[in-house]
All heavy atoms as TSV, in Angstrom:
chain	resi	resn	atom	element	x	y	z
A	1	MET	N	N	0.859	-1.152	-0.009
A	1	MET	CA	C	0.023	-0.007	-0.014
A	1	MET	C	C	0.900	1.289	-0.048
A	1	MET	O	O	1.825	1.295	0.763
A	1	MET	CB	C	-0.888	0.004	1.243
A	1	MET	CG	C	-1.761	1.213	1.317
A	1	MET	SD	S	-3.091	1.061	2.485
A	1	MET	CE	C	-2.226	1.198	3.993
A	2	GLY	N	N	0.542	2.137	-0.898
A	2	GLY	CA	C	1.352	3.379	-0.901
A	2	GLY	C	C	0.905	4.265	-2.076
A	2	GLY	O	O	0.132	3.916	-2.912
A	3	PRO	N	N	1.631	5.450	-2.166
A	3	PRO	CA	C	1.170	6.408	-3.207
A	3	PRO	C	C	1.873	6.215	-4.557
A	3	PRO	O	O	1.508	6.845	-5.515
A	3	PRO	CB	C	1.652	7.710	-2.574
A	3	PRO	CG	C	2.825	7.322	-1.766
A	3	PRO	CD	C	2.529	5.961	-1.235
A	4	ASP	N	N	2.814	5.304	-4.674
A	4	ASP	CA	C	3.617	5.181	-5.921
A	4	ASP	C	C	3.149	3.945	-6.705
A	4	ASP	O	O	3.404	2.812	-6.303
A	4	ASP	CB	C	5.114	5.024	-5.571
A	4	ASP	CG	C	5.958	4.974	-6.818
A	4	ASP	OD1	O	5.434	5.146	-7.914
A	4	ASP	OD2	O	7.190	4.770	-6.623
A	5	PRO	N	N	2.409	4.134	-7.865
A	5	PRO	CA	C	1.946	3.001	-8.585
A	5	PRO	C	C	3.035	2.138	-9.238
A	5	PRO	O	O	2.842	1.008	-9.607
A	5	PRO	CB	C	1.124	3.612	-9.700
A	5	PRO	CG	C	1.240	5.104	-9.579
A	5	PRO	CD	C	2.017	5.414	-8.366
A	6	THR	N	N	4.244	2.631	-9.279
A	6	THR	CA	C	5.364	1.829	-9.790
A	6	THR	C	C	5.903	0.881	-8.779
A	6	THR	O	O	6.569	-0.102	-9.109
A	6	THR	CB	C	6.568	2.690	-10.403
A	6	THR	OG1	O	7.028	3.498	-9.305
A	6	THR	CG2	C	6.053	3.572	-11.517
A	7	ARG	N	N	5.695	1.191	-7.479
A	7	ARG	CA	C	6.219	0.329	-6.397
A	7	ARG	C	C	5.154	-0.349	-5.605
A	7	ARG	O	O	5.290	-1.431	-4.995
A	7	ARG	CB	C	7.002	1.173	-5.403
A	7	ARG	CG	C	8.368	1.494	-5.754
A	7	ARG	CD	C	9.052	2.099	-4.632
A	7	ARG	NE	N	8.293	2.131	-3.427
A	7	ARG	CZ	C	8.622	2.782	-2.327
A	7	ARG	NH1	N	9.724	3.370	-2.212
A	7	ARG	NH2	N	7.819	2.790	-1.245
A	8	ASP	N	N	3.919	0.253	-5.578
A	8	ASP	CA	C	2.896	-0.243	-4.683
A	8	ASP	C	C	1.724	-0.790	-5.501
A	8	ASP	O	O	1.573	-0.500	-6.676
A	8	ASP	CB	C	2.325	0.927	-3.809
A	8	ASP	CG	C	3.446	1.647	-3.080
A	8	ASP	OD1	O	4.290	0.964	-2.455
A	8	ASP	OD2	O	3.507	2.896	-3.122
A	9	VAL	N	N	0.947	-1.635	-4.840
A	9	VAL	CA	C	-0.165	-2.338	-5.577
A	9	VAL	C	C	-1.467	-1.578	-5.354
A	9	VAL	O	O	-2.272	-1.491	-6.197
A	9	VAL	CB	C	-0.285	-3.796	-5.054
A	9	VAL	CG1	C	-1.506	-4.493	-5.704
A	9	VAL	CG2	C	1.041	-4.568	-5.346
A	10	VAL	N	N	-1.708	-1.099	-4.106
A	10	VAL	CA	C	-2.929	-0.380	-3.851
A	10	VAL	C	C	-2.629	0.991	-3.251
A	10	VAL	O	O	-1.583	1.263	-2.658
A	10	VAL	CB	C	-3.799	-1.207	-2.791
A	10	VAL	CG1	C	-4.286	-2.491	-3.390
A	10	VAL	CG2	C	-3.139	-1.412	-1.522
A	11	ASP	N	N	-3.668	1.901	-3.468
A	11	ASP	CA	C	-3.466	3.261	-2.895
A	11	ASP	C	C	-4.118	3.321	-1.525
A	11	ASP	O	O	-4.533	2.309	-0.880
A	11	ASP	CB	C	-4.131	4.321	-3.823
A	11	ASP	CG	C	-5.594	4.120	-4.023
A	11	ASP	OD1	O	-6.219	3.346	-3.270
A	11	ASP	OD2	O	-6.111	4.727	-4.953
A	12	ALA	N	N	-4.175	4.540	-0.911
A	12	ALA	CA	C	-4.727	4.705	0.414
A	12	ALA	C	C	-6.203	4.369	0.529
A	12	ALA	O	O	-6.728	4.160	1.618
A	12	ALA	CB	C	-4.466	6.137	0.930
A	13	GLN	N	N	-6.905	4.320	-0.600
A	13	GLN	CA	C	-8.319	3.932	-0.632
A	13	GLN	C	C	-8.494	2.448	-0.895
A	13	GLN	O	O	-9.586	2.007	-1.138
A	13	GLN	CB	C	-9.001	4.730	-1.687
A	13	GLN	CG	C	-8.969	6.220	-1.540
A	13	GLN	CD	C	-9.716	6.670	-0.303
A	13	GLN	OE1	O	-10.885	6.285	-0.099
A	13	GLN	NE2	N	-9.115	7.472	0.542
A	14	LEU	N	N	-7.406	1.720	-0.889
A	14	LEU	CA	C	-7.310	0.229	-1.085
A	14	LEU	C	C	-7.688	-0.154	-2.474
A	14	LEU	O	O	-8.015	-1.303	-2.806
A	14	LEU	CB	C	-8.201	-0.513	-0.135
A	14	LEU	CG	C	-7.904	-0.142	1.402
A	14	LEU	CD1	C	-8.898	-0.930	2.274
A	14	LEU	CD2	C	-6.515	-0.524	1.752
A	15	LYS	N	N	-7.637	0.842	-3.481
A	15	LYS	CA	C	-7.907	0.524	-4.869
A	15	LYS	C	C	-6.655	0.064	-5.548
A	15	LYS	O	O	-5.570	0.640	-5.340
A	15	LYS	CB	C	-8.459	1.792	-5.585
A	15	LYS	CG	C	-9.810	2.250	-5.034
A	15	LYS	CD	C	-10.207	3.485	-5.751
A	15	LYS	CE	C	-11.593	3.986	-5.253
A	15	LYS	NZ	N	-11.986	5.245	-5.874
A	16	VAL	N	N	-6.741	-0.976	-6.357
A	16	VAL	CA	C	-5.635	-1.561	-7.040
A	16	VAL	C	C	-5.272	-0.596	-8.248
A	16	VAL	O	O	-6.156	-0.202	-9.029
A	16	VAL	CB	C	-5.897	-2.936	-7.589
A	16	VAL	CG1	C	-4.805	-3.502	-8.425
A	16	VAL	CG2	C	-6.276	-3.883	-6.472
A	17	TYR	N	N	-3.994	-0.197	-8.303
A	17	TYR	CA	C	-3.534	0.596	-9.435
A	17	TYR	C	C	-3.727	-0.149	-10.710
A	17	TYR	O	O	-3.402	-1.300	-10.899
A	17	TYR	CB	C	-2.048	0.936	-9.292
A	17	TYR	CG	C	-1.794	1.929	-8.161
A	17	TYR	CD1	C	-1.092	1.534	-7.017
A	17	TYR	CD2	C	-2.292	3.231	-8.242
A	17	TYR	CE1	C	-0.810	2.465	-6.028
A	17	TYR	CE2	C	-2.016	4.175	-7.232
A	17	TYR	CZ	C	-1.295	3.764	-6.061
A	17	TYR	OH	O	-1.036	4.631	-5.061
A	18	GLY	N	N	-4.287	0.558	-11.727
A	18	GLY	CA	C	-4.398	0.024	-13.068
A	18	GLY	C	C	-5.643	-0.837	-13.331
A	18	GLY	O	O	-5.776	-1.365	-14.401
A	19	VAL	N	N	-6.445	-1.088	-12.284
A	19	VAL	CA	C	-7.628	-1.931	-12.405
A	19	VAL	C	C	-8.809	-1.157	-11.895
A	19	VAL	O	O	-8.804	-0.706	-10.766
A	19	VAL	CB	C	-7.437	-3.261	-11.642
A	19	VAL	CG1	C	-8.697	-4.123	-11.852
A	19	VAL	CG2	C	-6.244	-3.995	-12.090
A	20	ASP	N	N	-9.814	-1.006	-12.678
A	20	ASP	CA	C	-11.032	-0.238	-12.249
A	20	ASP	C	C	-11.930	-1.171	-11.382
A	20	ASP	O	O	-12.050	-2.351	-11.632
A	20	ASP	CB	C	-11.851	0.175	-13.470
A	20	ASP	CG	C	-11.196	1.269	-14.286
A	20	ASP	OD1	O	-10.378	1.971	-13.677
A	20	ASP	OD2	O	-11.465	1.349	-15.432
A	21	ALA	N	N	-12.454	-0.557	-10.352
A	21	ALA	CA	C	-13.512	-1.166	-9.453
A	21	ALA	C	C	-12.950	-2.433	-8.738
A	21	ALA	O	O	-13.681	-3.382	-8.534
A	21	ALA	CB	C	-14.742	-1.495	-10.231
A	22	LEU	N	N	-11.657	-2.391	-8.303
A	22	LEU	CA	C	-11.106	-3.543	-7.588
A	22	LEU	C	C	-10.380	-3.006	-6.348
A	22	LEU	O	O	-9.536	-2.137	-6.480
A	22	LEU	CB	C	-10.160	-4.399	-8.421
A	22	LEU	CG	C	-9.508	-5.539	-7.712
A	22	LEU	CD1	C	-10.636	-6.615	-7.216
A	22	LEU	CD2	C	-8.531	-6.259	-8.652
A	23	ARG	N	N	-10.723	-3.529	-5.207
A	23	ARG	CA	C	-9.991	-3.174	-3.951
A	23	ARG	C	C	-9.467	-4.457	-3.372
A	23	ARG	O	O	-10.059	-5.543	-3.485
A	23	ARG	CB	C	-10.922	-2.500	-2.979
A	23	ARG	CG	C	-11.487	-1.177	-3.376
A	23	ARG	CD	C	-12.423	-0.605	-2.348
A	23	ARG	NE	N	-13.163	0.440	-2.888
A	23	ARG	CZ	C	-13.040	1.746	-2.504
A	23	ARG	NH1	N	-12.131	2.063	-1.651
A	23	ARG	NH2	N	-13.798	2.713	-3.006
A	24	VAL	N	N	-8.351	-4.352	-2.646
A	24	VAL	CA	C	-7.792	-5.501	-1.963
A	24	VAL	C	C	-7.925	-5.182	-0.471
A	24	VAL	O	O	-7.530	-4.162	0.025
A	24	VAL	CB	C	-6.314	-5.720	-2.283
A	24	VAL	CG1	C	-5.699	-6.777	-1.392
A	24	VAL	CG2	C	-6.189	-6.125	-3.772
A	25	VAL	N	N	-8.627	-6.074	0.251
A	25	VAL	CA	C	-8.914	-5.841	1.684
A	25	VAL	C	C	-8.441	-7.124	2.473
A	25	VAL	O	O	-9.325	-7.934	2.791
A	25	VAL	CB	C	-10.355	-5.592	1.898
A	25	VAL	CG1	C	-10.713	-5.217	3.335
A	25	VAL	CG2	C	-10.840	-4.385	1.008
A	26	ASP	N	N	-7.149	-7.200	2.686
A	26	ASP	CA	C	-6.664	-8.361	3.510
A	26	ASP	C	C	-5.270	-7.956	3.991
A	26	ASP	O	O	-4.768	-6.794	3.749
A	26	ASP	CB	C	-6.639	-9.642	2.730
A	26	ASP	CG	C	-5.764	-9.626	1.511
A	26	ASP	OD1	O	-4.922	-8.769	1.337
A	26	ASP	OD2	O	-5.927	-10.585	0.767
A	27	ALA	N	N	-4.589	-8.842	4.679
A	27	ALA	CA	C	-3.289	-8.504	5.307
A	27	ALA	C	C	-2.213	-8.329	4.218
A	27	ALA	O	O	-1.117	-7.781	4.560
A	27	ALA	CB	C	-2.864	-9.644	6.204
A	28	SER	N	N	-2.440	-8.652	2.983
A	28	SER	CA	C	-1.372	-8.504	1.975
A	28	SER	C	C	-1.120	-7.031	1.649
A	28	SER	O	O	-0.139	-6.742	1.076
A	28	SER	CB	C	-1.753	-9.254	0.713
A	28	SER	OG	O	-2.835	-8.660	0.020
A	29	ILE	N	N	-1.991	-6.133	2.088
A	29	ILE	CA	C	-1.716	-4.694	1.783
A	29	ILE	C	C	-0.775	-4.052	2.775
A	29	ILE	O	O	-0.373	-2.904	2.570
A	29	ILE	CB	C	-3.061	-3.924	1.757
A	29	ILE	CG1	C	-3.742	-3.932	3.136
A	29	ILE	CG2	C	-4.023	-4.453	0.677
A	29	ILE	CD1	C	-4.526	-2.670	3.293
A	30	PHE	N	N	-0.486	-4.712	3.873
A	30	PHE	CA	C	0.444	-4.112	4.897
A	30	PHE	C	C	1.741	-3.801	4.286
A	30	PHE	O	O	2.384	-4.593	3.669
A	30	PHE	CB	C	0.569	-5.018	6.113
A	30	PHE	CG	C	-0.669	-5.301	6.861
A	30	PHE	CD1	C	-0.750	-6.423	7.697
A	30	PHE	CD2	C	-1.782	-4.520	6.794
A	30	PHE	CE1	C	-1.843	-6.722	8.437
A	30	PHE	CE2	C	-2.898	-4.809	7.542
A	30	PHE	CZ	C	-2.983	-5.869	8.353
A	31	PRO	N	N	2.216	-2.524	4.431
A	31	PRO	CA	C	3.510	-2.148	3.863
A	31	PRO	C	C	4.697	-2.922	4.512
A	31	PRO	O	O	5.658	-3.223	3.879
A	31	PRO	CB	C	3.659	-0.650	4.121
A	31	PRO	CG	C	2.388	-0.220	4.789
A	31	PRO	CD	C	1.584	-1.431	5.060
A	32	THR	N	N	4.573	-3.224	5.799
A	32	THR	CA	C	5.551	-4.021	6.528
A	32	THR	C	C	4.850	-5.129	7.256
A	32	THR	O	O	3.706	-4.839	7.771
A	32	THR	CB	C	6.416	-3.156	7.488
A	32	THR	OG1	O	5.553	-2.481	8.364
A	32	THR	CG2	C	7.184	-2.167	6.740
A	33	PRO	N	N	5.384	-6.255	7.374
A	33	PRO	CA	C	4.711	-7.361	8.083
A	33	PRO	C	C	4.446	-7.025	9.560
A	33	PRO	O	O	5.279	-6.418	10.224
A	33	PRO	CB	C	5.690	-8.541	8.001
A	33	PRO	CG	C	6.605	-8.187	6.882
A	33	PRO	CD	C	6.657	-6.678	6.846
A	34	THR	N	N	3.311	-7.400	10.066
A	34	THR	CA	C	3.001	-7.177	11.479
A	34	THR	C	C	3.820	-8.203	12.259
A	34	THR	O	O	3.709	-9.381	11.968
A	34	THR	CB	C	1.495	-7.388	11.702
A	34	THR	OG1	O	0.792	-6.508	10.863
A	34	THR	CG2	C	1.078	-7.128	13.153
A	35	PRO	N	N	4.487	-7.824	13.336
A	35	PRO	CA	C	5.342	-8.741	14.034
A	35	PRO	C	C	4.543	-9.769	14.886
A	35	PRO	O	O	5.067	-10.841	15.170
A	35	PRO	CB	C	6.184	-7.879	14.985
A	35	PRO	CG	C	5.434	-6.582	15.067
A	35	PRO	CD	C	4.634	-6.489	13.881
A	36	GLY	N	N	3.262	-9.483	15.208
A	36	GLY	CA	C	2.519	-10.385	15.959
A	36	GLY	C	C	1.423	-11.052	15.179
A	36	GLY	O	O	1.517	-11.181	14.013
A	37	ASN	N	N	0.386	-11.366	15.862
A	37	ASN	CA	C	-0.801	-11.975	15.242
A	37	ASN	C	C	-1.446	-10.978	14.289
A	37	ASN	O	O	-1.620	-9.819	14.636
A	37	ASN	CB	C	-1.797	-12.416	16.340
A	37	ASN	CG	C	-2.909	-13.247	15.777
A	37	ASN	OD1	O	-3.345	-13.064	14.686
A	37	ASN	ND2	N	-3.451	-14.119	16.638
A	38	THR	N	N	-1.783	-11.386	13.103
A	38	THR	CA	C	-2.415	-10.492	12.123
A	38	THR	C	C	-3.935	-10.388	12.153
A	38	THR	O	O	-4.497	-9.628	11.415
A	38	THR	CB	C	-1.944	-10.878	10.693
A	38	THR	OG1	O	-2.442	-12.252	10.427
A	38	THR	CG2	C	-0.505	-10.812	10.530
A	39	ASN	N	N	-4.538	-11.124	13.075
A	39	ASN	CA	C	-5.996	-11.139	13.127
A	39	ASN	C	C	-6.566	-9.752	13.371
A	39	ASN	O	O	-7.450	-9.278	12.573
A	39	ASN	CB	C	-6.473	-12.094	14.194
A	39	ASN	CG	C	-7.956	-12.290	14.159
A	39	ASN	OD1	O	-8.584	-12.387	13.122
A	39	ASN	ND2	N	-8.586	-12.290	15.383
A	40	ALA	N	N	-6.285	-9.065	14.455
A	40	ALA	CA	C	-6.819	-7.756	14.739
A	40	ALA	C	C	-6.484	-6.719	13.721
A	40	ALA	O	O	-7.444	-5.984	13.339
A	40	ALA	CB	C	-6.311	-7.296	16.169
A	41	PRO	N	N	-5.200	-6.579	13.242
A	41	PRO	CA	C	-4.972	-5.602	12.204
A	41	PRO	C	C	-5.768	-5.841	10.866
A	41	PRO	O	O	-6.249	-4.963	10.231
A	41	PRO	CB	C	-3.518	-5.683	11.951
A	41	PRO	CG	C	-2.913	-6.268	13.178
A	41	PRO	CD	C	-3.973	-7.180	13.711
A	42	THR	N	N	-5.974	-7.130	10.549
A	42	THR	CA	C	-6.661	-7.474	9.336
A	42	THR	C	C	-8.212	-7.161	9.498
A	42	THR	O	O	-8.848	-6.614	8.548
A	42	THR	CB	C	-6.541	-8.956	9.014
A	42	THR	OG1	O	-5.143	-9.209	8.900
A	42	THR	CG2	C	-7.187	-9.345	7.717
A	43	ILE	N	N	-8.752	-7.381	10.708
A	43	ILE	CA	C	-10.140	-6.987	10.972
A	43	ILE	C	C	-10.291	-5.418	10.835
A	43	ILE	O	O	-11.244	-4.917	10.335
A	43	ILE	CB	C	-10.625	-7.498	12.313
A	43	ILE	CG1	C	-10.721	-9.037	12.299
A	43	ILE	CG2	C	-11.911	-6.830	12.791
A	43	ILE	CD1	C	-10.945	-9.603	13.699
A	44	MET	N	N	-9.236	-4.723	11.369
A	44	MET	CA	C	-9.291	-3.280	11.255
A	44	MET	C	C	-9.261	-2.823	9.858
A	44	MET	O	O	-9.981	-1.866	9.455
A	44	MET	CB	C	-8.148	-2.682	12.043
A	44	MET	CG	C	-8.057	-1.186	12.074
A	44	MET	SD	S	-6.648	-0.559	12.904
A	44	MET	CE	C	-5.342	-0.927	11.684
A	45	VAL	N	N	-8.464	-3.428	8.984
A	45	VAL	CA	C	-8.496	-3.088	7.562
A	45	VAL	C	C	-9.825	-3.370	6.915
A	45	VAL	O	O	-10.285	-2.491	6.163
A	45	VAL	CB	C	-7.382	-3.902	6.855
A	45	VAL	CG1	C	-7.491	-3.768	5.331
A	45	VAL	CG2	C	-6.013	-3.424	7.267
A	46	GLY	N	N	-10.438	-4.458	7.304
A	46	GLY	CA	C	-11.775	-4.729	6.780
A	46	GLY	C	C	-12.768	-3.662	7.201
A	46	GLY	O	O	-13.647	-3.236	6.357
A	47	GLU	N	N	-12.696	-3.290	8.429
A	47	GLU	CA	C	-13.663	-2.207	8.929
A	47	GLU	C	C	-13.431	-0.867	8.208
A	47	GLU	O	O	-14.368	-0.224	7.800
A	47	GLU	CB	C	-13.603	-2.057	10.403
A	47	GLU	CG	C	-14.122	-3.312	11.147
A	47	GLU	CD	C	-13.972	-3.230	12.649
A	47	GLU	OE1	O	-13.382	-2.182	13.147
A	47	GLU	OE2	O	-14.464	-4.133	13.356
A	48	LYS	N	N	-12.115	-0.514	8.046
A	48	LYS	CA	C	-11.820	0.721	7.357
A	48	LYS	C	C	-12.240	0.675	5.919
A	48	LYS	O	O	-12.791	1.630	5.344
A	48	LYS	CB	C	-10.287	0.980	7.474
A	48	LYS	CG	C	-9.842	2.255	6.745
A	48	LYS	CD	C	-10.479	3.479	7.470
A	48	LYS	CE	C	-10.026	4.731	6.828
A	48	LYS	NZ	N	-10.572	5.913	7.401
A	49	ALA	N	N	-12.070	-0.466	5.229
A	49	ALA	CA	C	-12.499	-0.601	3.881
A	49	ALA	C	C	-13.995	-0.489	3.714
A	49	ALA	O	O	-14.472	0.146	2.793
A	49	ALA	CB	C	-12.053	-2.021	3.346
A	50	ALA	N	N	-14.759	-1.067	4.671
A	50	ALA	CA	C	-16.206	-0.865	4.630
A	50	ALA	C	C	-16.609	0.591	4.706
A	50	ALA	O	O	-17.477	1.034	3.977
A	50	ALA	CB	C	-16.812	-1.734	5.818
A	51	ASP	N	N	-15.899	1.330	5.605
A	51	ASP	CA	C	-16.150	2.787	5.709
A	51	ASP	C	C	-15.840	3.469	4.366
A	51	ASP	O	O	-16.539	4.355	3.907
A	51	ASP	CB	C	-15.365	3.364	6.841
A	51	ASP	CG	C	-15.838	3.006	8.181
A	51	ASP	OD1	O	-17.028	2.527	8.283
A	51	ASP	OD2	O	-15.077	3.101	9.166
A	52	LEU	N	N	-14.724	3.134	3.802
A	52	LEU	CA	C	-14.268	3.777	2.562
A	52	LEU	C	C	-15.298	3.502	1.456
A	52	LEU	O	O	-15.623	4.415	0.618
A	52	LEU	CB	C	-12.884	3.315	2.094
A	52	LEU	CG	C	-11.717	3.705	2.979
A	52	LEU	CD1	C	-10.524	2.971	2.536
A	52	LEU	CD2	C	-11.504	5.219	2.884
A	53	ILE	N	N	-15.775	2.294	1.338
A	53	ILE	CA	C	-16.684	1.871	0.261
A	53	ILE	C	C	-18.034	2.604	0.485
A	53	ILE	O	O	-18.623	3.119	-0.455
A	53	ILE	CB	C	-16.883	0.325	0.240
A	53	ILE	CG1	C	-15.554	-0.228	-0.203
A	53	ILE	CG2	C	-17.996	-0.056	-0.644
A	53	ILE	CD1	C	-15.424	-1.772	-0.019
A	54	LEU	N	N	-18.495	2.597	1.683
A	54	LEU	CA	C	-19.719	3.311	2.001
A	54	LEU	C	C	-19.677	4.808	1.723
A	54	LEU	O	O	-20.584	5.396	1.158
A	54	LEU	CB	C	-20.155	3.083	3.444
A	54	LEU	CG	C	-20.671	1.715	3.810
A	54	LEU	CD1	C	-20.889	1.570	5.290
A	54	LEU	CD2	C	-21.990	1.373	3.072
A	55	ASP	N	N	-18.580	5.390	2.095
A	55	ASP	CA	C	-18.357	6.814	1.846
A	55	ASP	C	C	-18.350	7.113	0.349
A	55	ASP	O	O	-18.788	8.151	-0.097
A	55	ASP	CB	C	-17.154	7.375	2.476
A	55	ASP	CG	C	-17.295	7.469	4.005
A	55	ASP	OD1	O	-18.405	7.427	4.523
A	55	ASP	OD2	O	-16.222	7.594	4.704
A	56	ALA	N	N	-17.736	6.249	-0.446
A	56	ALA	CA	C	-17.675	6.448	-1.876
A	56	ALA	C	C	-19.019	6.381	-2.573
A	56	ALA	O	O	-19.197	6.943	-3.645
A	56	ALA	CB	C	-16.709	5.390	-2.503
A	57	HIS	N	N	-20.023	5.742	-1.935
A	57	HIS	CA	C	-21.256	5.572	-2.572
A	57	HIS	C	C	-22.335	6.328	-1.959
A	57	HIS	O	O	-23.528	6.126	-2.165
A	57	HIS	CB	C	-21.692	4.051	-2.554
A	57	HIS	CG	C	-20.778	3.292	-3.454
A	57	HIS	ND1	N	-20.807	3.412	-4.820
A	57	HIS	CD2	C	-19.811	2.366	-3.157
A	57	HIS	CE1	C	-19.862	2.585	-5.333
A	57	HIS	NE2	N	-19.331	1.971	-4.373
A	58	ARG	N	N	-22.017	7.318	-1.148
A	58	ARG	CA	C	-23.018	8.252	-0.496
A	58	ARG	C	C	-23.058	9.523	-1.260
A	58	ARG	O	O	-22.318	10.032	-1.948
A	58	ARG	CB	C	-22.598	8.567	0.926
A	58	ARG	CG	C	-22.841	7.309	1.802
A	58	ARG	CD	C	-22.644	7.612	3.239
A	58	ARG	NE	N	-22.769	6.382	3.961
A	58	ARG	CZ	C	-22.379	6.215	5.232
A	58	ARG	NH1	N	-21.744	7.108	5.872
A	58	ARG	NH2	N	-22.658	5.041	5.783
C-alpha cells in the first residue's frame, strides 16, 4: 500500500492501481509485516475498507 503506482499495488483507498473497481482488503496490503498476530490488524483493515466503500457511494 502506498502512493507510488510503480512500487505499490494499492493506494490509500485500497484501490488496485491500473484496475477499475477492484479493492484489496486483507493482510497482503500491509507495507511491512506485522510482528505479532495479524488477526486484529486485518479486521481493522476490513472495517476501514467498509467505511471507505460506504463513503464512496454516498
